[in-house]
C-alpha positions as CSV (number, residue, x, y, z in Angstrom):
1,X,0.0,0.0,0.0
2,X,1.1,3.6,-0.5
3,X,1.6,4.3,3.2
4,X,3.5,1.2,4.2
5,X,6.5,2.1,6.3
6,X,9.4,-0.1,5.3
7,X,12.6,1.6,6.6
8,X,13.9,4.9,7.9
9,X,16.4,7.6,6.9
10,X,18.6,9.6,9.3
11,X,19.2,13.4,9.0
12,X,21.7,15.4,11.1
13,X,21.0,19.1,11.6
14,X,23.3,21.1,13.9
15,X,24.6,18.0,15.5
16,X,21.1,16.6,16.2
17,X,20.2,13.4,14.4
18,X,16.6,12.5,13.7
19,X,15.1,9.3,12.2
20,X,12.7,9.8,9.4
21,X,10.3,7.0,8.2
22,X,10.6,5.7,4.7
23,X,7.5,4.9,2.6
24,X,7.1,2.6,-0.4
25,X,4.3,2.8,-2.9
26,X,2.6,-0.1,-4.6
27,X,4.9,0.2,-7.6
28,X,8.1,0.5,-5.6
29,X,8.4,4.3,-5.4
30,X,10.2,5.3,-2.2
31,X,9.8,8.5,-0.2
32,X,11.1,10.0,3.0
33,X,8.3,11.1,5.4
34,X,9.2,14.6,6.6
35,X,5.9,15.5,8.2
36,X,7.6,16.0,11.6
37,X,10.9,17.5,10.3
38,X,10.3,21.1,11.4
39,X,9.0,20.1,14.7
40,X,12.0,18.0,15.5
41,X,14.8,20.0,13.9
42,X,13.4,23.5,13.3
43,X,14.2,23.3,9.6
44,X,12.1,22.8,6.4
45,X,12.9,21.5,3.0
46,X,13.5,23.8,-0.1
47,X,12.0,22.3,-3.3
48,X,10.9,24.9,-5.9
49,X,8.1,23.5,-8.0
50,X,7.7,20.5,-5.6
51,X,9.6,18.3,-8.1
52,X,10.9,16.1,-5.3
53,X,8.0,16.4,-2.9
54,X,4.9,14.2,-2.5
55,X,2.0,15.9,-0.8
56,X,-0.4,12.9,-0.8
57,X,-0.8,9.2,-1.3
58,X,-3.1,8.3,-4.2
59,X,-4.4,5.2,-5.8
60,X,-5.7,6.9,-9.0
61,X,-2.7,7.3,-11.4
62,X,0.7,5.8,-11.7
63,X,3.5,7.3,-13.8
64,X,7.0,5.9,-14.4
65,X,8.6,8.8,-16.3
66,X,11.9,7.0,-16.9
67,X,10.2,4.1,-18.7
68,X,7.3,5.9,-20.3
69,X,4.5,4.3,-18.3
70,X,1.1,5.9,-17.5
71,X,-1.7,3.9,-15.8
72,X,-5.2,4.8,-14.5
73,X,-6.2,2.6,-11.6
74,X,-3.7,0.0,-12.9
75,X,-4.7,0.1,-16.6
76,X,-2.1,1.2,-19.2
77,X,-3.4,4.3,-21.0
78,X,-2.8,2.7,-24.4
79,X,-4.9,-0.3,-23.4
80,X,-7.8,2.0,-22.3
81,X,-7.5,4.2,-25.4
82,X,-7.7,1.1,-27.7
83,X,-10.6,-0.7,-25.9
84,X,-12.7,1.8,-24.0
85,X,-14.9,4.9,-24.5
86,X,-14.2,8.0,-22.6
87,X,-17.3,7.5,-20.5
88,X,-15.9,4.2,-19.3
89,X,-12.6,5.8,-18.3
90,X,-14.4,8.6,-16.5
91,X,-16.4,6.0,-14.6
92,X,-13.1,4.2,-13.8
93,X,-11.4,7.3,-12.4
94,X,-14.4,8.5,-10.4
95,X,-15.7,5.1,-9.1
96,X,-12.5,3.0,-9.0
97,X,-13.4,0.3,-11.5
98,X,-14.4,-0.1,-15.1
99,X,-18.2,-0.3,-15.5
100,X,-20.0,-3.5,-16.7
101,X,-22.5,-3.2,-19.5
102,X,-25.4,-2.3,-17.2
103,X,-23.4,0.3,-15.3
104,X,-22.2,1.9,-18.5
105,X,-25.7,2.1,-19.9
106,X,-27.0,3.7,-16.7
107,X,-24.1,6.1,-16.5
108,X,-24.5,7.1,-20.1
109,X,-28.3,7.7,-19.4
110,X,-27.5,9.9,-16.5
111,X,-24.9,11.9,-18.5
112,X,-27.5,12.5,-21.2
113,X,-30.2,13.4,-18.6
114,X,-28.0,16.1,-17.1
115,X,-26.4,17.4,-20.2
116,X,-28.6,20.5,-20.3
117,X,-27.6,23.6,-18.4
118,X,-30.1,25.8,-16.6
119,X,-31.8,28.0,-19.2
120,X,-31.0,31.1,-17.2
121,X,-27.3,30.3,-17.6
122,X,-27.7,30.4,-21.4
123,X,-28.2,34.1,-21.1
124,X,-24.8,34.5,-19.6
125,X,-23.2,33.7,-22.9
126,X,-24.9,36.7,-24.5
127,X,-22.9,39.1,-22.3
128,X,-19.4,37.8,-22.9
129,X,-17.4,39.7,-25.5
130,X,-17.2,37.9,-28.8
131,X,-13.5,37.6,-28.5
132,X,-13.6,36.2,-24.9
133,X,-11.2,33.3,-24.6
134,X,-13.2,30.0,-24.2
135,X,-11.1,29.1,-21.1
136,X,-12.3,32.3,-19.4
137,X,-15.9,31.5,-20.2
138,X,-15.4,27.9,-19.1
139,X,-14.0,28.7,-15.8
140,X,-16.6,31.4,-15.0
141,X,-19.5,29.2,-16.0
142,X,-18.3,26.2,-14.0
143,X,-18.0,28.2,-10.8
144,X,-21.5,29.6,-11.6
145,X,-23.0,26.1,-11.5
146,X,-22.7,26.2,-7.7
147,X,-25.4,28.9,-7.7
148,X,-27.8,27.0,-9.9
149,X,-27.1,23.6,-8.3
150,X,-26.3,24.3,-4.6
151,X,-27.2,20.8,-3.3
152,X,-23.5,20.0,-2.8
153,X,-23.5,22.2,0.2
154,X,-25.5,19.6,2.1
155,X,-22.5,17.2,1.7
156,X,-24.4,14.0,1.4
157,X,-22.8,11.2,-0.7
158,X,-25.7,11.0,-3.1
159,X,-25.5,14.8,-3.6
160,X,-21.8,14.5,-4.4
161,X,-22.4,11.7,-6.9
162,X,-25.1,13.8,-8.6
163,X,-22.8,16.9,-8.7
164,X,-20.1,14.8,-10.3
165,X,-22.4,13.5,-12.9
166,X,-23.8,16.9,-13.7
167,X,-20.4,18.4,-14.0
168,X,-19.1,15.7,-16.3
169,X,-22.0,16.2,-18.6
170,X,-22.5,19.9,-18.5
171,X,-18.9,20.9,-19.1
172,X,-19.0,19.7,-22.7
173,X,-22.3,21.6,-23.2
174,X,-20.7,24.8,-21.7
175,X,-17.7,24.4,-24.0
176,X,-19.8,23.9,-27.1
177,X,-22.0,26.9,-26.2
178,X,-19.0,29.1,-25.7
179,X,-17.7,28.1,-29.2
180,X,-21.0,28.9,-30.8
181,X,-21.1,32.3,-29.0
182,X,-17.6,33.1,-30.4
183,X,-19.0,32.5,-33.9
184,X,-22.2,34.4,-33.3
185,X,-24.2,31.3,-34.2
186,X,-27.2,29.9,-32.4
187,X,-26.4,27.3,-29.7
188,X,-27.2,23.7,-30.4
189,X,-28.7,21.8,-27.5
190,X,-27.5,18.3,-26.6
191,X,-29.5,15.3,-27.8
192,X,-30.7,12.3,-25.9
193,X,-30.0,9.8,-28.7
194,X,-26.2,10.5,-29.0
195,X,-23.2,9.3,-27.1
196,X,-21.0,11.6,-25.1
197,X,-18.4,12.5,-27.8
198,X,-20.9,12.4,-30.7
199,X,-23.1,14.8,-28.8
200,X,-20.3,17.2,-28.2
201,X,-19.3,17.3,-31.8
202,X,-22.9,17.7,-32.9
203,X,-23.3,20.7,-30.5
204,X,-20.0,22.2,-31.9
205,X,-20.7,21.9,-35.6
206,X,-24.4,21.5,-36.3
207,X,-26.3,24.6,-37.3
208,X,-29.5,25.6,-39.0
209,X,-27.8,25.3,-42.3
210,X,-25.5,22.4,-41.6
211,X,-27.2,19.1,-40.7
212,X,-24.4,16.6,-41.5
213,X,-24.2,13.6,-39.3
214,X,-21.3,13.3,-37.0
215,X,-18.4,11.3,-38.6
216,X,-17.9,8.2,-36.4
217,X,-14.2,8.3,-37.2
218,X,-14.0,11.7,-35.5
219,X,-16.2,10.6,-32.6
220,X,-13.9,7.6,-32.0
221,X,-10.8,9.8,-32.2
222,X,-12.2,12.2,-29.7
223,X,-12.9,9.4,-27.3
224,X,-9.3,8.3,-27.5
225,X,-7.9,11.9,-27.2
226,X,-10.0,12.6,-24.1
227,X,-8.8,9.3,-22.6
228,X,-5.2,10.4,-23.1
229,X,-5.8,13.5,-21.0
230,X,-8.1,12.0,-18.4
231,X,-5.6,12.2,-15.5
232,X,-1.8,12.7,-15.0
233,X,-1.1,12.4,-11.3
234,X,-0.1,15.5,-9.3
235,X,0.3,17.9,-12.2
236,X,-0.1,21.7,-11.8
237,X,-3.9,21.8,-12.3
238,X,-4.6,18.7,-10.3
239,X,-2.5,20.0,-7.5
240,X,-4.5,23.3,-7.7
241,X,-7.8,21.3,-7.5
242,X,-6.5,19.5,-4.4
243,X,-5.1,22.8,-2.8
244,X,-8.4,24.6,-3.3
245,X,-10.4,21.5,-2.2
246,X,-8.2,21.3,1.0
247,X,-9.8,24.6,2.1
248,X,-13.2,22.8,2.0
249,X,-14.1,24.6,-1.2
250,X,-16.9,22.9,-3.2
251,X,-16.3,20.8,-6.3
252,X,-17.3,23.6,-8.7
253,X,-14.9,26.1,-7.2
254,X,-12.1,23.6,-7.1
255,X,-12.6,22.6,-10.8
256,X,-12.9,26.2,-11.9
257,X,-9.5,26.9,-10.3
258,X,-8.1,23.8,-12.1
259,X,-9.3,25.2,-15.4
260,X,-7.5,28.5,-14.7
261,X,-4.3,26.6,-14.0
262,X,-4.6,24.5,-17.1
263,X,-5.0,27.7,-19.2
264,X,-1.3,28.5,-18.7
265,X,0.9,28.0,-21.8
266,X,3.3,25.8,-19.9
267,X,0.5,23.4,-18.9
268,X,-2.7,22.8,-21.0
269,X,-2.0,25.7,-23.3
270,X,1.0,24.0,-24.8
271,X,-1.1,22.2,-27.5
272,X,-2.2,25.6,-28.8
273,X,1.4,26.8,-28.9
274,X,2.5,23.7,-30.9
275,X,0.0,24.5,-33.7
276,X,1.2,28.2,-33.7
277,X,4.8,27.1,-33.8
278,X,4.2,24.7,-36.7
279,X,2.3,27.5,-38.5
280,X,5.2,29.9,-38.0
281,X,7.7,27.3,-39.3
282,X,5.6,26.8,-42.4
283,X,5.2,30.6,-42.9
284,X,9.0,30.9,-42.8
285,X,9.5,28.4,-45.6
286,X,9.1,25.2,-43.6
287,X,12.7,25.3,-42.6
288,X,12.8,22.6,-39.9
289,X,16.6,22.6,-39.5
290,X,16.5,26.3,-38.7
291,X,13.9,25.8,-36.0
292,X,16.0,23.0,-34.4
293,X,19.1,25.2,-34.5
294,X,17.2,28.1,-32.9
295,X,15.9,25.8,-30.2
296,X,19.5,24.8,-29.4
297,X,20.7,28.4,-29.2
298,X,20.7,29.6,-25.6
299,X,20.6,33.2,-26.7
300,X,17.4,32.6,-28.7
301,X,14.1,32.7,-26.9
302,X,12.5,30.2,-29.4
303,X,11.5,26.9,-27.9
304,X,10.3,23.6,-29.6
305,X,6.8,23.4,-28.2
306,X,5.5,19.9,-27.5
307,X,9.0,18.5,-26.7
308,X,10.1,17.5,-23.3
309,X,8.2,16.8,-20.1
310,X,8.6,17.5,-16.4
311,X,8.1,13.8,-15.6
312,X,8.8,11.8,-18.7
313,X,12.5,11.2,-19.5
314,X,11.6,8.9,-22.4
315,X,8.9,9.0,-25.0
316,X,5.5,10.1,-23.6
317,X,3.2,7.1,-23.9
318,X,0.3,9.4,-24.7
319,X,2.3,10.9,-27.6
320,X,2.6,7.5,-29.3
321,X,-1.1,7.0,-29.2
322,X,-1.8,10.6,-30.2
323,X,0.5,10.2,-33.3
324,X,-1.4,7.0,-34.3
325,X,-4.8,8.7,-33.9
326,X,-3.6,11.7,-36.0
327,X,-2.4,9.5,-38.9
328,X,-5.5,7.3,-38.8
329,X,-7.8,10.4,-38.9
330,X,-5.9,11.8,-41.8
331,X,-6.2,8.5,-43.7
332,X,-9.9,8.1,-42.9
333,X,-10.7,11.6,-44.1
334,X,-8.3,11.3,-47.1
335,X,-6.6,14.6,-46.2
336,X,-3.2,16.0,-46.2
337,X,-2.0,18.6,-43.7
338,X,1.3,20.4,-44.3
339,X,1.6,20.9,-40.6
340,X,1.7,17.2,-40.0
341,X,4.5,16.8,-42.5
342,X,6.5,19.5,-40.7
343,X,5.7,17.9,-37.3
344,X,6.9,14.5,-38.4
345,X,10.1,15.9,-40.0
346,X,10.7,18.0,-36.8
347,X,10.3,14.9,-34.6
348,X,12.6,12.7,-36.7
349,X,15.4,15.3,-36.9
350,X,15.1,16.2,-33.2
351,X,15.2,12.6,-32.0
352,X,18.3,12.0,-34.1
353,X,20.1,15.1,-32.7
354,X,22.5,14.4,-29.7
355,X,21.4,17.8,-28.2
356,X,17.8,16.4,-27.7
357,X,18.9,12.9,-26.9
358,X,21.2,14.0,-24.1
359,X,18.4,16.1,-22.5
360,X,15.7,13.5,-22.9
361,X,13.6,15.8,-25.0
362,X,11.0,13.6,-26.7
363,X,7.6,14.6,-28.1
364,X,4.9,14.9,-25.4
365,X,1.1,14.5,-25.7
366,X,0.7,18.1,-26.9
367,X,2.8,17.5,-30.0
368,X,0.1,15.6,-32.0
369,X,-3.2,16.2,-30.3
370,X,-3.6,19.7,-31.7
371,X,-3.1,18.4,-35.3
372,X,-5.9,16.0,-34.9
373,X,-8.3,18.5,-33.3
374,X,-7.4,20.8,-36.3
375,X,-8.7,18.1,-38.7
376,X,-11.9,17.9,-36.6
377,X,-12.4,21.6,-37.1
378,X,-11.6,22.6,-33.5
379,X,-10.1,26.1,-33.6
380,X,-6.8,26.8,-32.0
381,X,-8.2,28.8,-29.0
382,X,-10.4,25.8,-28.2
383,X,-7.6,23.3,-27.8
384,X,-7.1,23.9,-24.1
385,X,-10.8,23.6,-23.6
386,X,-10.6,20.1,-25.2
387,X,-7.8,19.3,-22.7
388,X,-10.1,20.5,-19.8
389,X,-13.0,18.2,-20.9
390,X,-10.6,15.3,-21.0
391,X,-9.0,16.1,-17.7
392,X,-12.2,16.7,-15.8
393,X,-12.7,13.0,-14.6
394,X,-9.1,13.1,-13.2
395,X,-9.7,16.4,-11.4
396,X,-12.9,15.0,-9.9
397,X,-11.2,11.8,-8.8
398,X,-8.4,13.8,-7.1
399,X,-11.0,16.0,-5.3
400,X,-13.0,13.0,-4.2
401,X,-9.9,11.2,-3.0
402,X,-8.9,14.3,-1.0
403,X,-12.3,14.4,0.7
404,X,-12.2,10.7,1.5
405,X,-9.4,11.4,3.9
406,X,-11.9,12.8,6.4
407,X,-10.3,16.0,7.6
408,X,-7.8,16.9,4.8
409,X,-4.8,18.9,5.8
410,X,-5.1,22.4,4.2
411,X,-2.4,23.1,1.7
412,X,0.0,25.5,3.2
413,X,3.6,25.3,1.9
414,X,6.4,27.0,3.9
415,X,8.9,29.4,2.4
416,X,12.4,30.7,2.8
417,X,12.1,34.4,3.6
418,X,14.8,36.5,1.8
419,X,13.5,40.0,2.4
420,X,14.8,42.8,4.7
421,X,15.1,42.4,8.5
422,X,13.1,44.5,11.0
423,X,12.7,48.1,9.9
424,X,11.2,51.1,11.6
425,X,8.7,53.4,9.8
426,X,10.1,56.8,9.1
427,X,7.7,59.7,9.1
428,X,6.7,60.5,5.5
429,X,8.3,64.0,5.6
430,X,11.7,62.4,6.5
431,X,11.7,59.7,3.8
432,X,14.2,60.2,0.9
């Protein structure tokens, strides 16, 4: 189990030696338990970005960055993407096990039942500026749900289950409505006879003058892409969800905060920047070699977006699947995309370059997902929204796990103060 004590480590501070318990996770990860370090020694640890710090035990997601492994509740992400629908993976993350046929049917029914948003919320969209970023709209609308569906405040388990189901269903509706608003087109309401991903694509692209059926190839690809994003352990946005939740904030507030964190270009916004980078390379003659040389130049601010990862020191397992999805969609639609050609050339040359090899800079999940969404007709500023829809089950699972601990310890990191010492206020007339 994640909290099994197996050994101890010793630390000497100012001549005082303390024994610190060691912990071993179910996959062999080891950690030093420093919960009592400050009390016993008067010192704290210094770890910017918490790259070496675990702030929880969790049975949701396992990552082995050195070997390119990602598992949800014990299942490899490739296995889930090949054999499951997104709804099944959402159920797995939230409930702890894959659903059987009856459970899946009932879960799908509930998701359809709760796919509408309160009609008064529809009026909110009319008052956002046409150029409002969809992530801003998404975050604001999610936190607004707490006003329209306040039952969560009663804190009963059935209310939490209902809130989770509502949020999983309504987020895609909010996302599609925000897209329609940006176009100035009438919104398209969800349909009871469509599955989760099919329903979303219909709300995005149907209109009074376009009644084409949803392409099943695109619905299948969307299922897989959302699965790839469904959870990723204690990343920035998930840590934010947990931190906000540790203050006993409700699910809507916690998820809204996670959406804001995901919006950052170094987190979920990276897929948008990959597309923009590829477009820039194409606009400058498609010179991949020049882009690689610029990325290697320390004096140049240019970066190869979609390469490297904070955790993975080998090929991101999600990137392998994303590349396969991208190529299969292109083949099924019988399309060519010059950006895909640039991306594949860029990948091949970067992986053959010692500079990238020595630094373990491999393509990550963002490198190919944006290209596939581009073929679906998803605009660039909606790419992070797609990430948020996929990541929602993981955020919910993290929030639920935090609450299952009973009285969660509020997130409150320490710091090393580097400011001035005690100073005395000088009367304003005497200040220089």
